[in-house]
PAVOMI-137752 format. One record per atom (N, C-alpha, C, CB): residue number from 0; residue in three letters; atom name; y, z, x. Coordinates in steps of 0.05 Angstrom, whole numbers. Glycine has a CB too. Example, Ala and Ser with C-alpha at 12.3 -4.5 7.8 and 13.67 -1.06 7.14 Angstrom:
2
0, ALA, N, -114, 156, 264
0, ALA, CA, -90, 156, 246
0, ALA, C, -66, 156, 264
0, ALA, CB, -89, 181, 226
1, SER, N, -45, 142, 257
1, SER, CA, -21, 143, 273
1, SER, C, 1, 157, 258
1, SER, CB, -12, 114, 282
END
This chain:
160
0, UNK, N, -18, 6, 15
0, UNK, CA, -4, 0, -7
0, UNK, C, 27, 11, 18
0, UNK, CB, -17, 21, -42
1, UNK, N, 28, 11, 37
1, UNK, CA, 50, 16, 62
1, UNK, C, 59, -9, 57
1, UNK, CB, 39, 23, 98
2, UNK, N, 37, -37, 73
2, UNK, CA, 34, -54, 85
2, UNK, C, 59, -74, 68
2, UNK, CB, 4, -60, 86
3, UNK, N, 38, -71, 34
3, UNK, CA, 59, -91, 27
3, UNK, C, 93, -82, 16
3, UNK, CB, 43, -105, 3
4, UNK, N, 97, -50, 22
4, UNK, CA, 125, -52, 15
4, UNK, C, 131, -60, 43
4, UNK, CB, 142, -25, 2
5, UNK, N, 127, -62, 79
5, UNK, CA, 139, -78, 85
5, UNK, C, 140, -96, 86
5, UNK, CB, 144, -77, 94
6, UNK, N, 119, -108, 71
6, UNK, CA, 116, -142, 79
6, UNK, C, 147, -149, 55
6, UNK, CB, 73, -163, 65
7, UNK, N, 143, -134, 45
7, UNK, CA, 160, -144, 23
7, UNK, C, 192, -128, 24
7, UNK, CB, 143, -137, -7
8, UNK, N, 196, -118, 45
8, UNK, CA, 219, -106, 55
8, UNK, C, 243, -124, 53
8, UNK, CB, 215, -99, 81
9, UNK, N, 237, -146, 75
9, UNK, CA, 248, -177, 81
9, UNK, C, 251, -193, 47
9, UNK, CB, 220, -198, 105
10, UNK, N, 240, -196, 38
10, UNK, CA, 244, -215, 23
10, UNK, C, 244, -188, -7
10, UNK, CB, 219, -244, 26
11, UNK, N, 250, -169, -10
11, UNK, CA, 282, -165, -27
11, UNK, C, 302, -166, -4
11, UNK, CB, 287, -131, -46
12, UNK, N, 312, -157, 12
12, UNK, CA, 331, -154, 22
12, UNK, C, 341, -179, 18
12, UNK, CB, 328, -143, 44
13, UNK, N, 328, -208, 35
13, UNK, CA, 338, -235, 27
13, UNK, C, 346, -239, -10
13, UNK, CB, 311, -258, 38
14, UNK, N, 325, -227, -32
14, UNK, CA, 331, -232, -55
14, UNK, C, 355, -222, -52
14, UNK, CB, 315, -224, -76
15, UNK, N, 372, -191, -63
15, UNK, CA, 399, -181, -49
15, UNK, C, 411, -190, -43
15, UNK, CB, 404, -170, -33
16, UNK, N, 407, -197, -24
16, UNK, CA, 431, -224, -2
16, UNK, C, 442, -245, -26
16, UNK, CB, 406, -252, 28
17, UNK, N, 411, -250, -31
17, UNK, CA, 427, -286, -56
17, UNK, C, 436, -280, -67
17, UNK, CB, 417, -308, -76
18, UNK, N, 417, -257, -96
18, UNK, CA, 437, -252, -113
18, UNK, C, 473, -229, -120
18, UNK, CB, 419, -249, -127
19, UNK, N, 469, -223, -95
19, UNK, CA, 497, -216, -77
19, UNK, C, 524, -230, -69
19, UNK, CB, 491, -213, -54
20, UNK, N, 504, -252, -58
20, UNK, CA, 528, -280, -56
20, UNK, C, 533, -297, -75
20, UNK, CB, 521, -300, -36
21, UNK, N, 521, -288, -92
21, UNK, CA, 520, -310, -131
21, UNK, C, 527, -300, -141
21, UNK, CB, 498, -319, -154
22, UNK, N, 524, -269, -135
22, UNK, CA, 569, -242, -155
22, UNK, C, 582, -241, -135
22, UNK, CB, 570, -193, -167
23, UNK, N, 583, -251, -120
23, UNK, CA, 610, -249, -100
23, UNK, C, 621, -275, -106
23, UNK, CB, 603, -245, -65
24, UNK, N, 605, -298, -100
24, UNK, CA, 622, -321, -121
24, UNK, C, 643, -311, -135
24, UNK, CB, 605, -334, -143
25, UNK, N, 620, -313, -162
25, UNK, CA, 630, -313, -185
25, UNK, C, 655, -283, -189
25, UNK, CB, 602, -313, -204
26, UNK, N, 646, -266, -172
26, UNK, CA, 671, -254, -169
26, UNK, C, 701, -257, -153
26, UNK, CB, 663, -236, -164
27, UNK, N, 695, -280, -133
27, UNK, CA, 711, -290, -107
27, UNK, C, 736, -314, -138
27, UNK, CB, 679, -315, -70
28, UNK, N, 703, -326, -149
28, UNK, CA, 735, -340, -168
28, UNK, C, 743, -348, -202
28, UNK, CB, 741, -370, -156
29, UNK, N, 729, -308, -213
29, UNK, CA, 749, -288, -235
29, UNK, C, 774, -278, -205
29, UNK, CB, 723, -249, -254
30, UNK, N, 776, -265, -194
30, UNK, CA, 801, -257, -184
30, UNK, C, 814, -284, -182
30, UNK, CB, 800, -241, -157
31, UNK, N, 804, -301, -160
31, UNK, CA, 836, -327, -167
31, UNK, C, 840, -348, -197
31, UNK, CB, 834, -358, -138
32, UNK, N, 815, -341, -203
32, UNK, CA, 835, -345, -231
32, UNK, C, 849, -331, -256
32, UNK, CB, 825, -359, -244
33, UNK, N, 841, -309, -245
33, UNK, CA, 858, -286, -259
33, UNK, C, 878, -270, -242
33, UNK, CB, 839, -265, -271
34, UNK, N, 876, -284, -218
34, UNK, CA, 902, -278, -204
34, UNK, C, 932, -310, -214
34, UNK, CB, 890, -278, -161
35, UNK, N, 910, -326, -208
35, UNK, CA, 941, -346, -225
35, UNK, C, 949, -351, -254
35, UNK, CB, 941, -377, -218
36, UNK, N, 936, -331, -269
36, UNK, CA, 958, -320, -293
36, UNK, C, 972, -311, -294
36, UNK, CB, 957, -308, -308
37, UNK, N, 977, -293, -275
37, UNK, CA, 995, -277, -254
37, UNK, C, 996, -245, -258
37, UNK, CB, 1027, -288, -257
38, UNK, N, 965, -250, -255
38, UNK, CA, 954, -224, -259
38, UNK, C, 958, -198, -245
38, UNK, CB, 931, -228, -258
39, UNK, N, 959, -167, -241
39, UNK, CA, 962, -162, -204
39, UNK, C, 939, -160, -198
39, UNK, CB, 978, -133, -189
40, UNK, N, 947, -158, -173
40, UNK, CA, 924, -156, -148
40, UNK, C, 887, -139, -164
40, UNK, CB, 943, -126, -116
41, UNK, N, 907, -115, -161
41, UNK, CA, 888, -96, -171
41, UNK, C, 876, -88, -198
41, UNK, CB, 895, -79, -165
42, UNK, N, 891, -91, -226
42, UNK, CA, 883, -115, -237
42, UNK, C, 862, -142, -247
42, UNK, CB, 892, -117, -229
43, UNK, N, 866, -160, -234
43, UNK, CA, 847, -184, -225
43, UNK, C, 815, -166, -208
43, UNK, CB, 869, -208, -198
44, UNK, N, 833, -149, -187
44, UNK, CA, 804, -160, -170
44, UNK, C, 782, -125, -198
44, UNK, CB, 808, -151, -107
45, UNK, N, 788, -108, -204
45, UNK, CA, 775, -89, -232
45, UNK, C, 749, -107, -239
45, UNK, CB, 800, -87, -267
46, UNK, N, 771, -122, -258
46, UNK, CA, 763, -142, -279
46, UNK, C, 740, -157, -262
46, UNK, CB, 791, -163, -291
47, UNK, N, 752, -179, -242
47, UNK, CA, 728, -192, -217
47, UNK, C, 702, -165, -217
47, UNK, CB, 748, -195, -174
48, UNK, N, 708, -152, -209
48, UNK, CA, 684, -130, -194
48, UNK, C, 663, -125, -226
48, UNK, CB, 703, -90, -177
49, UNK, N, 674, -120, -242
49, UNK, CA, 657, -117, -263
49, UNK, C, 643, -142, -287
49, UNK, CB, 672, -98, -277
50, UNK, N, 659, -161, -286
50, UNK, CA, 627, -181, -278
50, UNK, C, 624, -188, -269
50, UNK, CB, 615, -197, -282
51, UNK, N, 620, -187, -236
51, UNK, CA, 600, -182, -217
51, UNK, C, 584, -167, -229
51, UNK, CB, 606, -171, -194
52, UNK, N, 589, -140, -230
52, UNK, CA, 559, -123, -239
52, UNK, C, 545, -117, -259
52, UNK, CB, 557, -104, -235
53, UNK, N, 552, -137, -279
53, UNK, CA, 533, -146, -305
53, UNK, C, 526, -156, -290
53, UNK, CB, 537, -159, -332
54, UNK, N, 527, -182, -281
54, UNK, CA, 506, -197, -280
54, UNK, C, 487, -192, -265
54, UNK, CB, 510, -218, -277
55, UNK, N, 491, -173, -229
55, UNK, CA, 481, -157, -213
55, UNK, C, 465, -147, -225
55, UNK, CB, 495, -142, -202
56, UNK, N, 463, -134, -244
56, UNK, CA, 451, -100, -255
56, UNK, C, 415, -131, -265
56, UNK, CB, 484, -73, -302
57, UNK, N, 440, -149, -275
57, UNK, CA, 410, -176, -291
57, UNK, C, 393, -185, -274
57, UNK, CB, 421, -209, -304
58, UNK, N, 411, -182, -254
58, UNK, CA, 381, -199, -221
58, UNK, C, 378, -186, -219
58, UNK, CB, 379, -214, -190
59, UNK, N, 393, -159, -206
59, UNK, CA, 381, -129, -195
59, UNK, C, 347, -127, -213
59, UNK, CB, 408, -97, -208
60, UNK, N, 350, -115, -233
60, UNK, CA, 337, -109, -250
60, UNK, C, 305, -145, -257
60, UNK, CB, 366, -100, -274
61, UNK, N, 290, -163, -255
61, UNK, CA, 284, -187, -262
61, UNK, C, 283, -196, -236
61, UNK, CB, 301, -201, -280
62, UNK, N, 299, -190, -219
62, UNK, CA, 294, -209, -188
62, UNK, C, 293, -197, -179
62, UNK, CB, 308, -227, -172
63, UNK, N, 311, -189, -160
63, UNK, CA, 306, -169, -137
63, UNK, C, 295, -146, -127
63, UNK, CB, 319, -164, -132
64, UNK, N, 279, -127, -149
64, UNK, CA, 280, -104, -161
64, UNK, C, 245, -99, -178
64, UNK, CB, 308, -106, -183
65, UNK, N, 243, -129, -166
65, UNK, CA, 216, -134, -199
65, UNK, C, 194, -102, -200
65, UNK, CB, 180, -176, -189
66, UNK, N, 188, -92, -175
66, UNK, CA, 168, -78, -179
66, UNK, C, 181, -53, -184
66, UNK, CB, 148, -79, -160
67, UNK, N, 205, -49, -199
67, UNK, CA, 215, -26, -212
67, UNK, C, 211, -23, -242
67, UNK, CB, 242, -25, -206
68, UNK, N, 194, -4, -240
68, UNK, CA, 198, 6, -276
68, UNK, C, 199, 9, -288
68, UNK, CB, 201, 10, -291
69, UNK, N, 211, 4, -315
69, UNK, CA, 233, 16, -321
69, UNK, C, 244, 42, -339
69, UNK, CB, 242, -1, -329
70, UNK, N, 259, 38, -309
70, UNK, CA, 267, 73, -311
70, UNK, C, 280, 80, -343
70, UNK, CB, 297, 81, -283
71, UNK, N, 288, 56, -366
71, UNK, CA, 297, 61, -396
71, UNK, C, 332, 74, -386
71, UNK, CB, 271, 91, -418
72, UNK, N, 344, 94, -408
72, UNK, CA, 358, 97, -402
72, UNK, C, 377, 115, -370
72, UNK, CB, 356, 99, -422
73, UNK, N, 364, 127, -362
73, UNK, CA, 366, 143, -344
73, UNK, C, 371, 121, -316
73, UNK, CB, 339, 162, -345
74, UNK, N, 353, 101, -317
74, UNK, CA, 362, 74, -286
74, UNK, C, 388, 59, -299
74, UNK, CB, 328, 39, -278
75, UNK, N, 385, 54, -323
75, UNK, CA, 415, 46, -338
75, UNK, C, 447, 59, -333
75, UNK, CB, 411, 51, -367
76, UNK, N, 437, 101, -336
76, UNK, CA, 470, 109, -337
76, UNK, C, 473, 109, -305
76, UNK, CB, 481, 144, -355
77, UNK, N, 442, 110, -293
77, UNK, CA, 446, 114, -260
77, UNK, C, 467, 95, -237
77, UNK, CB, 415, 108, -249
78, UNK, N, 457, 53, -257
78, UNK, CA, 473, 42, -252
78, UNK, C, 493, 35, -251
78, UNK, CB, 471, 35, -253
79, UNK, N, 498, 40, -271
79, UNK, CA, 529, 63, -284
79, UNK, C, 548, 68, -269
79, UNK, CB, 525, 95, -293
80, UNK, N, 536, 99, -268
80, UNK, CA, 547, 114, -252
80, UNK, C, 558, 106, -220
80, UNK, CB, 529, 132, -253
81, UNK, N, 541, 96, -211
81, UNK, CA, 534, 81, -182
81, UNK, C, 559, 61, -181
81, UNK, CB, 502, 63, -181
82, UNK, N, 558, 45, -211
82, UNK, CA, 574, 27, -212
82, UNK, C, 604, 24, -222
82, UNK, CB, 562, 15, -222
83, UNK, N, 598, 44, -220
83, UNK, CA, 640, 61, -236
83, UNK, C, 641, 68, -204
83, UNK, CB, 644, 106, -269
84, UNK, N, 623, 85, -185
84, UNK, CA, 643, 98, -163
84, UNK, C, 643, 65, -144
84, UNK, CB, 626, 136, -140
85, UNK, N, 625, 52, -143
85, UNK, CA, 632, 19, -130
85, UNK, C, 654, 12, -134
85, UNK, CB, 617, -6, -140
86, UNK, N, 666, 6, -163
86, UNK, CA, 696, -2, -176
86, UNK, C, 714, 20, -164
86, UNK, CB, 699, -2, -213
87, UNK, N, 701, 47, -162
87, UNK, CA, 742, 68, -151
87, UNK, C, 730, 55, -123
87, UNK, CB, 751, 121, -152
88, UNK, N, 710, 38, -101
88, UNK, CA, 719, 42, -70
88, UNK, C, 725, 21, -62
88, UNK, CB, 702, 53, -51
89, UNK, N, 720, -11, -83
89, UNK, CA, 740, -31, -76
89, UNK, C, 759, -28, -88
89, UNK, CB, 733, -55, -78
90, UNK, N, 769, -9, -113
90, UNK, CA, 789, -7, -119
90, UNK, C, 801, 6, -97
90, UNK, CB, 790, 2, -141
91, UNK, N, 804, 28, -90
91, UNK, CA, 811, 33, -56
91, UNK, C, 822, 28, -34
91, UNK, CB, 801, 33, -47
92, UNK, N, 800, -1, -27
92, UNK, CA, 793, -9, -10
92, UNK, C, 820, -35, -6
92, UNK, CB, 762, -14, -15
93, UNK, N, 807, -52, -42
93, UNK, CA, 831, -61, -42
93, UNK, C, 871, -55, -34
93, UNK, CB, 824, -64, -60
94, UNK, N, 864, -27, -36
94, UNK, CA, 893, -20, -45
94, UNK, C, 900, -17, -14
94, UNK, CB, 898, 9, -69
95, UNK, N, 876, -8, -4
95, UNK, CA, 887, -9, 14
95, UNK, C, 892, -27, 36
95, UNK, CB, 881, 5, 18
96, UNK, N, 877, -41, 41
96, UNK, CA, 881, -70, 54
96, UNK, C, 908, -78, 39
96, UNK, CB, 853, -94, 48
97, UNK, N, 911, -80, 17
97, UNK, CA, 935, -94, 8
97, UNK, C, 980, -76, 21
97, UNK, CB, 925, -89, -36
98, UNK, N, 967, -56, 28
98, UNK, CA, 980, -34, 43
98, UNK, C, 985, -48, 75
98, UNK, CB, 958, -3, 43
99, UNK, N, 966, -51, 76
99, UNK, CA, 955, -53, 114
99, UNK, C, 963, -75, 120
99, UNK, CB, 920, -52, 125
100, UNK, N, 958, -96, 113
100, UNK, CA, 957, -121, 113
100, UNK, C, 972, -140, 95
100, UNK, CB, 936, -125, 111
101, UNK, N, 987, -137, 78
101, UNK, CA, 993, -150, 42
101, UNK, C, 975, -169, 30
101, UNK, CB, 1022, -168, 39
102, UNK, N, 988, -176, 16
102, UNK, CA, 968, -197, -7
102, UNK, C, 978, -217, -21
102, UNK, CB, 958, -182, -31
103, UNK, N, 1001, -220, -19
103, UNK, CA, 1003, -250, -30
103, UNK, C, 1013, -275, -1
103, UNK, CB, 1032, -249, -59
104, UNK, N, 1006, -268, 19
104, UNK, CA, 998, -291, 32
104, UNK, C, 996, -311, 48
104, UNK, CB, 997, -296, 28
105, UNK, N, 1002, -338, 42
105, UNK, CA, 980, -365, 44
105, UNK, C, 967, -364, 65
105, UNK, CB, 990, -393, 46
106, UNK, N, 944, -363, 69
106, UNK, CA, 923, -363, 106
106, UNK, C, 911, -390, 114
106, UNK, CB, 888, -340, 106
107, UNK, N, 913, -409, 93
107, UNK, CA, 903, -438, 98
107, UNK, C, 898, -450, 59
107, UNK, CB, 868, -437, 123
108, UNK, N, 902, -466, 70
108, UNK, CA, 896, -496, 53
108, UNK, C, 871, -505, 58
108, UNK, CB, 915, -521, 59
109, UNK, N, 850, -507, 30
109, UNK, CA, 833, -541, 43
109, UNK, C, 825, -545, 16
109, UNK, CB, 800, -542, 72
110, UNK, N, 831, -576, 12
110, UNK, CA, 820, -582, -3
110, UNK, C, 839, -562, -26
110, UNK, CB, 792, -580, 3
111, UNK, N, 856, -570, -31
111, UNK, CA, 875, -565, -47
111, UNK, C, 874, -529, -69
111, UNK, CB, 873, -595, -65
112, UNK, N, 847, -510, -47
112, UNK, CA, 858, -487, -56
112, UNK, C, 882, -478, -30
112, UNK, CB, 832, -463, -62
113, UNK, N, 885, -457, -44
113, UNK, CA, 906, -447, -25
113, UNK, C, 902, -404, -27
113, UNK, CB, 943, -465, -42
114, UNK, N, 877, -407, 14
114, UNK, CA, 866, -384, 24
114, UNK, C, 894, -358, 20
114, UNK, CB, 856, -392, 58
115, UNK, N, 894, -341, 7
115, UNK, CA, 910, -320, 5
115, UNK, C, 905, -293, 26
115, UNK, CB, 908, -313, -23
116, UNK, N, 913, -290, 30
116, UNK, CA, 917, -256, 33
116, UNK, C, 899, -239, 26
116, UNK, CB, 937, -246, 18
117, UNK, N, 907, -245, 2
117, UNK, CA, 894, -215, -26
117, UNK, C, 853, -227, -22
117, UNK, CB, 916, -228, -84
118, UNK, N, 843, -248, -16
118, UNK, CA, 828, -266, -15
118, UNK, C, 796, -254, 13
118, UNK, CB, 853, -294, -8
119, UNK, N, 816, -253, 38
119, UNK, CA, 813, -231, 54
119, UNK, C, 811, -203, 45
119, UNK, CB, 832, -232, 69
120, UNK, N, 830, -201, 33
120, UNK, CA, 821, -171, 23
120, UNK, C, 795, -160, 10
120, UNK, CB, 838, -165, 4
121, UNK, N, 800, -202, -8
121, UNK, CA, 764, -179, -33
121, UNK, C, 738, -184, -3
121, UNK, CB, 740, -215, -86
122, UNK, N, 734, -196, 4
122, UNK, CA, 717, -214, 25
122, UNK, C, 709, -187, 42
122, UNK, CB, 737, -241, 45
123, UNK, N, 729, -169, 54
123, UNK, CA, 725, -153, 71
123, UNK, C, 712, -124, 48
123, UNK, CB, 754, -150, 91
124, UNK, N, 732, -126, 17
124, UNK, CA, 718, -103, 5
124, UNK, C, 690, -107, 3
124, UNK, CB, 727, -95, -21
125, UNK, N, 689, -135, -3
125, UNK, CA, 661, -132, -18
125, UNK, C, 635, -131, 18
125, UNK, CB, 655, -170, -47
126, UNK, N, 640, -132, 31
126, UNK, CA, 614, -135, 48
126, UNK, C, 620, -90, 55
126, UNK, CB, 620, -168, 87
127, UNK, N, 633, -88, 53
127, UNK, CA, 644, -58, 46
127, UNK, C, 619, -49, 32
127, UNK, CB, 674, -54, 25
128, UNK, N, 631, -47, 3
128, UNK, CA, 630, -40, -22
128, UNK, C, 599, -49, -29
128, UNK, CB, 653, -53, -39
129, UNK, N, 590, -76, -10
129, UNK, CA, 553, -85, -11
129, UNK, C, 528, -63, 4
129, UNK, CB, 548, -117, 10
130, UNK, N, 537, -53, 26
130, UNK, CA, 529, -33, 37
130, UNK, C, 518, -2, 11
130, UNK, CB, 556, -28, 58
131, UNK, N, 534, 9, 1
131, UNK, CA, 537, 14, -26
131, UNK, C, 518, 18, -43
131, UNK, CB, 549, -2, -36
132, UNK, N, 520, -21, -55
132, UNK, CA, 500, -22, -77
132, UNK, C, 470, -26, -65
132, UNK, CB, 508, -46, -98
133, UNK, N, 465, -31, -45
133, UNK, CA, 445, -40, -39
133, UNK, C, 434, -11, -41
133, UNK, CB, 445, -58, -16
134, UNK, N, 436, 12, -29
134, UNK, CA, 417, 32, -17
134, UNK, C, 419, 42, -60
134, UNK, CB, 433, 62, 21
135, UNK, N, 446, 49, -61
135, UNK, CA, 442, 62, -99
135, UNK, C, 436, 43, -105
135, UNK, CB, 466, 74, -123
136, UNK, N, 429, 24, -117
136, UNK, CA, 417, 0, -134
136, UNK, C, 390, -4, -125
136, UNK, CB, 433, -29, -129
137, UNK, N, 374, 6, -112
137, UNK, CA, 347, 8, -103
137, UNK, C, 336, 36, -101
137, UNK, CB, 345, -6, -78
138, UNK, N, 362, 47, -108
138, UNK, CA, 335, 78, -114
138, UNK, C, 337, 80, -137
138, UNK, CB, 340, 113, -101
139, UNK, N, 358, 78, -151
139, UNK, CA, 366, 80, -174
139, UNK, C, 334, 57, -204
139, UNK, CB, 404, 64, -167
140, UNK, N, 332, 36, -184
140, UNK, CA, 317, 29, -189
140, UNK, C, 285, 33, -187
140, UNK, CB, 326, 19, -184
141, UNK, N, 286, 36, -172
141, UNK, CA, 251, 43, -154
141, UNK, C, 250, 68, -146
141, UNK, CB, 243, 27, -123
142, UNK, N, 280, 90, -154
142, UNK, CA, 256, 113, -148
142, UNK, C, 253, 137, -159
142, UNK, CB, 257, 122, -123
143, UNK, N, 240, 156, -142
143, UNK, CA, 233, 176, -165
143, UNK, C, 247, 189, -172
143, UNK, CB, 216, 191, -164
144, UNK, N, 267, 196, -160
144, UNK, CA, 286, 215, -177
144, UNK, C, 292, 202, -203
144, UNK, CB, 314, 222, -162
145, UNK, N, 285, 172, -213
145, UNK, CA, 297, 165, -239
145, UNK, C, 273, 176, -257
145, UNK, CB, 304, 130, -243
146, UNK, N, 243, 164, -252
146, UNK, CA, 224, 163, -253
146, UNK, C, 232, 193, -279
146, UNK, CB, 205, 160, -224
147, UNK, N, 229, 227, -257
147, UNK, CA, 233, 247, -273
147, UNK, C, 246, 255, -287
147, UNK, CB, 232, 259, -268
148, UNK, N, 282, 239, -290
148, UNK, CA, 306, 233, -294
148, UNK, C, 287, 228, -330
148, UNK, CB, 324, 206, -269
149, UNK, N, 285, 197, -319
149, UNK, CA, 263, 194, -367
149, UNK, C, 248, 222, -366
149, UNK, CB, 221, 156, -375
150, UNK, N, 231, 223, -354
150, UNK, CA, 212, 253, -355
150, UNK, C, 235, 279, -373
150, UNK, CB, 202, 267, -312
151, UNK, N, 244, 287, -352
151, UNK, CA, 261, 312, -379
151, UNK, C, 279, 291, -403
151, UNK, CB, 295, 339, -358
152, UNK, N, 287, 268, -391
152, UNK, CA, 309, 268, -427
152, UNK, C, 274, 261, -443
152, UNK, CB, 348, 224, -435
153, UNK, N, 262, 250, -447
153, UNK, CA, 234, 248, -458
153, UNK, C, 236, 269, -478
153, UNK, CB, 209, 252, -435
154, UNK, N, 224, 287, -447
154, UNK, CA, 210, 325, -464
154, UNK, C, 238, 322, -482
154, UNK, CB, 208, 370, -433
155, UNK, N, 263, 330, -465
155, UNK, CA, 292, 342, -485
155, UNK, C, 278, 313, -526
155, UNK, CB, 348, 322, -454
156, UNK, N, 281, 302, -520
156, UNK, CA, 285, 275, -543
156, UNK, C, 257, 299, -565
156, UNK, CB, 269, 226, -524
157, UNK, N, 231, 298, -550
157, UNK, CA, 220, 311, -560
157, UNK, C, 219, 346, -572
157, UNK, CB, 207, 303, -549
158, UNK, N, 225, 354, -554
158, UNK, CA, 239, 387, -564
158, UNK, C, 246, 386, -594
158, UNK, CB, 272, 396, -547
159, UNK, N, 266, 356, -596
159, UNK, CA, 289, 360, -619
159, UNK, C, 278, 373, -642
159, UNK, CB, 301, 332, -629
END
């Protein structure tokens, strides 16, 4: 059994990277579109992050961590809590980077797309929050603590 886990770890990490990359592209595009409407960067960043989290949840439970048994409400609650913490981290990093590096400066234009400082800030934030996401999502979706919490919740329901 230990060998199977070791063999699946690289595949799992690759799937996490692929799904995370897809979610990042959607988040990046959403941020860009929301900014074009005149929305402030931190608000656009938060909305784009939440869109990405919804897709990330679906990909994680269906494709990245297929060995995860259904943790039910406990897993969903844990995913939500860690995602909200991820949002707070994302916003804090973005705020700090805006203060440090700026927001609207043009960095480059490629094929009519202007790459601005907030895009670079977003990339940095995504890399930092990705580390948090991998370990917390894996723990929640495959961890024993989720199963114990589910059992406790089930016992409470049955005792009512």
